[in-house]
Residue frames as a rotation matrix with the C-alpha (Angstrom) as fourth column:
MET 1
0.592 0.806 0.003 0.00
0.806 -0.592 0.002 -0.01
0.004 0.002 -1.000 0.03
HIS 2
-0.406 -0.747 0.527 1.39
0.739 -0.607 -0.291 3.35
0.537 0.271 0.799 -0.96
LYS 3
0.060 0.398 -0.916 1.09
0.798 -0.570 -0.196 6.36
-0.600 -0.719 -0.351 1.28
THR 4
0.244 0.134 0.961 -0.01
0.791 -0.601 -0.117 9.52
0.561 0.788 -0.252 -0.35
LEU 5
-0.595 -0.484 -0.642 1.72
0.752 -0.618 -0.231 12.67
-0.285 -0.619 0.732 0.82
PRO 6
0.470 0.783 -0.408 -0.37
0.571 -0.622 -0.535 15.80
-0.673 0.019 -0.740 1.05
TYR 7
0.402 -0.239 0.884 0.10
0.802 -0.375 -0.466 18.18
0.443 0.896 0.041 -1.88
ARG 8
0.205 -0.452 -0.868 2.57
0.615 -0.630 0.473 20.96
-0.761 -0.631 0.149 -1.01
LEU 9
0.997 0.050 0.057 3.01
0.076 -0.704 -0.707 24.18
0.004 0.709 -0.705 -2.91
PRO 10
0.262 -0.965 0.031 6.58
0.823 0.207 -0.530 24.81
0.505 0.164 0.848 -4.03
TYR 11
0.143 -0.358 -0.923 8.61
0.791 -0.518 0.324 27.18
-0.594 -0.776 0.210 -1.86
VAL 12
0.597 0.003 0.802 8.63
0.579 -0.694 -0.428 30.79
0.555 0.720 -0.416 -3.07
TYR 13
0.029 -0.687 -0.726 11.64
0.894 -0.306 0.326 32.96
-0.447 -0.659 0.605 -2.08
THR 14
0.945 0.096 0.312 11.95
0.219 -0.896 -0.387 36.75
0.242 0.434 -0.868 -2.47
LEU 15
0.090 -0.963 -0.253 15.55
0.941 -0.001 0.338 37.85
-0.326 -0.268 0.907 -2.79
CYS 16
0.985 0.126 -0.121 16.41
0.105 -0.980 -0.168 41.56
-0.140 0.153 -0.978 -2.65
VAL 17
0.214 -0.953 0.213 19.84
0.977 0.215 -0.019 42.36
-0.027 0.212 0.977 -4.31
SER 18
0.940 -0.017 -0.341 21.56
0.024 -0.993 0.116 45.70
-0.341 -0.117 -0.933 -3.61
ALA 19
0.507 -0.794 0.337 24.54
0.710 0.163 -0.685 46.51
0.489 0.586 0.646 -5.75
VAL 20
0.720 -0.383 -0.578 27.39
0.227 -0.658 0.718 48.35
-0.656 -0.648 -0.388 -3.92
VAL 21
0.639 -0.513 0.573 29.63
0.552 -0.212 -0.806 50.52
0.535 0.832 0.148 -6.08
ALA 22
-0.020 -0.725 -0.688 32.82
0.946 -0.237 0.222 51.94
-0.324 -0.646 0.691 -4.59
PRO 23
0.708 0.329 -0.625 32.97
0.218 -0.943 -0.250 55.69
-0.672 0.041 -0.740 -4.59
SER 24
-0.080 -0.684 0.725 34.69
0.995 -0.007 0.103 57.28
-0.066 0.729 0.681 -7.58
ILE 25
-0.015 0.021 -1.000 35.58
0.165 -0.986 -0.023 61.09
-0.986 -0.166 0.012 -7.63
THR 26
0.350 0.245 0.904 34.38
0.925 0.065 -0.375 62.56
-0.151 0.967 -0.204 -10.94
GLU 27
0.352 -0.280 0.893 35.49
0.286 -0.876 -0.388 66.12
0.891 0.392 -0.228 -10.31
LEU 28
0.488 -0.327 -0.809 38.00
0.820 -0.147 0.554 67.68
-0.300 -0.934 0.196 -7.82
VAL 29
0.301 -0.397 0.867 39.09
0.368 -0.791 -0.489 71.29
0.880 0.466 -0.092 -7.93
PRO 30
0.179 -0.799 -0.574 41.88
-0.977 -0.211 -0.011 71.78
-0.113 0.563 -0.819 -7.10
GLU 31
0.459 0.141 -0.877 43.01
-0.519 0.844 -0.136 68.38
0.721 0.518 0.461 -8.62
SER 32
-0.550 -0.771 -0.322 45.54
-0.090 0.438 -0.894 67.53
0.830 -0.463 -0.310 -5.85
GLY 33
0.464 0.694 -0.550 42.94
0.587 0.224 0.778 68.17
0.663 -0.684 -0.304 -3.11
TRP 34
0.172 -0.465 -0.868 45.54
0.887 -0.311 0.343 70.52
-0.429 -0.829 0.359 -1.52
THR 35
0.189 -0.144 0.971 45.95
0.592 -0.773 -0.230 74.31
0.783 0.618 -0.061 -2.00
GLU 36
-0.341 -0.309 -0.888 47.13
0.877 -0.445 -0.182 77.38
-0.339 -0.840 0.423 -0.24
VAL 37
0.356 0.472 0.807 45.64
0.692 -0.713 0.112 80.87
0.628 0.519 -0.580 -0.36
VAL 38
-0.767 -0.548 0.333 46.58
0.270 -0.747 -0.608 84.28
0.582 -0.377 0.721 0.92
GLU 39
-0.553 0.561 -0.615 44.69
0.720 -0.048 -0.692 85.39
-0.418 -0.826 -0.378 4.01
GLY 40
-0.311 0.561 -0.767 41.54
-0.227 -0.827 -0.514 87.35
-0.923 0.014 0.385 2.79
ASP 41
-0.757 -0.028 -0.653 41.49
-0.651 0.113 0.750 85.64
0.053 0.993 -0.104 -0.69
ARG 42
0.330 0.914 0.237 38.40
-0.870 0.392 -0.300 83.64
-0.367 -0.107 0.924 -1.69
LEU 43
-0.852 -0.522 -0.054 38.81
-0.509 0.797 0.326 79.84
-0.127 0.305 -0.944 -2.24
GLU 44
0.357 0.933 -0.035 36.12
-0.909 0.339 -0.242 77.64
-0.214 0.118 0.970 -3.74
LEU 45
-0.807 -0.547 0.223 36.65
-0.492 0.831 0.261 73.84
-0.328 0.100 -0.939 -3.51
THR 46
0.226 0.824 -0.519 34.67
-0.971 0.236 -0.049 71.45
0.083 0.515 0.853 -5.70
CYS 47
-0.857 -0.434 0.277 34.25
-0.437 0.898 0.052 67.66
-0.271 -0.077 -0.960 -5.22
ARG 48
0.254 0.933 -0.256 31.79
-0.965 0.224 -0.139 65.46
-0.072 0.282 0.957 -7.07
ALA 49
-0.792 -0.552 0.260 31.59
-0.576 0.817 -0.022 61.70
-0.201 -0.168 -0.965 -6.65
THR 50
0.216 0.884 -0.414 29.48
-0.857 0.375 0.353 58.77
0.468 0.279 0.839 -7.70
GLY 51
-0.889 -0.444 -0.114 28.83
-0.325 0.785 -0.528 55.51
0.324 -0.432 -0.842 -6.03
LYS 52
0.229 0.967 -0.109 26.24
-0.451 0.204 0.869 53.33
0.863 -0.150 0.483 -4.36
PRO 53
0.489 0.803 -0.340 25.19
0.835 -0.544 -0.083 54.25
-0.251 -0.244 -0.937 -1.81
ASP 54
0.737 -0.161 0.656 25.71
0.204 -0.873 -0.444 57.93
0.644 0.461 -0.611 -2.73
PRO 55
-0.281 -0.882 -0.378 29.12
0.823 -0.019 -0.567 59.12
0.494 -0.470 0.731 -1.30
VAL 56
0.861 0.378 -0.339 29.13
0.507 -0.692 0.514 61.72
-0.041 -0.614 -0.788 1.48
ILE 57
0.089 -0.852 0.517 31.54
0.672 -0.331 -0.662 64.49
0.735 0.406 0.542 0.82
SER 58
0.947 0.151 -0.283 33.06
0.306 -0.693 0.653 66.74
-0.098 -0.705 -0.703 3.45
TRP 59
0.344 -0.847 0.406 36.07
0.142 -0.380 -0.914 68.93
0.928 0.372 -0.010 3.87
THR 60
0.649 -0.257 -0.717 38.55
0.761 0.255 0.597 69.13
0.030 -0.932 0.361 6.72
HIS 61
0.269 -0.622 0.736 40.51
0.008 -0.762 -0.647 72.31
0.963 0.180 -0.200 7.96
ARG 62
-0.573 -0.527 0.628 42.68
-0.586 -0.271 -0.763 72.11
0.572 -0.806 -0.154 11.13
ARG 63
-0.977 0.124 -0.172 40.84
0.194 0.848 -0.493 68.95
0.085 -0.515 -0.853 12.30
HIS 64
-0.363 0.917 -0.167 37.35
-0.292 -0.282 -0.914 70.54
-0.885 -0.283 0.370 11.85
GLN 65
-0.762 0.189 0.619 35.11
0.601 0.563 0.568 68.71
-0.241 0.805 -0.542 9.36
PHE 66
-0.453 0.660 -0.599 32.60
-0.495 -0.746 -0.446 70.66
-0.741 0.094 0.665 7.22
ASP 67
0.174 0.627 0.760 29.82
0.406 0.657 -0.635 69.49
-0.897 0.419 -0.140 5.07
ALA 68
-0.401 -0.422 0.813 30.22
0.874 0.091 0.478 69.82
-0.275 0.902 0.332 1.21
ASP 69
-0.097 0.498 0.862 27.67
0.754 -0.528 0.390 72.60
0.649 0.688 -0.324 0.66
VAL 70
0.667 0.211 -0.714 28.58
0.696 -0.518 0.497 75.04
-0.265 -0.829 -0.492 3.46
ILE 71
0.402 -0.537 0.741 30.07
0.285 -0.696 -0.659 78.39
0.870 0.476 -0.127 3.07
ILE 72
0.670 -0.255 -0.698 32.66
0.730 0.051 0.682 79.13
-0.138 -0.966 0.221 5.69
PHE 73
0.694 -0.563 0.449 34.91
-0.255 -0.775 -0.578 81.92
0.673 0.287 -0.682 6.53
ILE 74
0.602 -0.600 -0.527 38.32
0.798 0.476 0.371 81.05
0.028 -0.644 0.765 8.05
PHE 75
0.842 -0.357 0.405 40.43
-0.350 -0.932 -0.092 83.79
0.410 -0.064 -0.910 9.66
C-alpha cells in the first residue's frame, strides 16, 4: 500500500539584491585636493563623486570637518 503525501506548494523565495559600487571622484578642484591661499582671498573647493550608496563629501580644515555645501569663513 502506498502512502499519499499531502500536496505541497513549491517554496517561493523573495531575494532583494543591492549592488554596492565603490565611490569614484568625478571632479575635484583643485585636482590635488591641496591648496594654499593668501589670507583674505576667496577659495572655492569642488568635489563630485559617484557610487552606491551615494558618497558623502566633506572637507577638513585644522581637524574641523565641514559638510560639502557649506560656506565658511576662515580667519
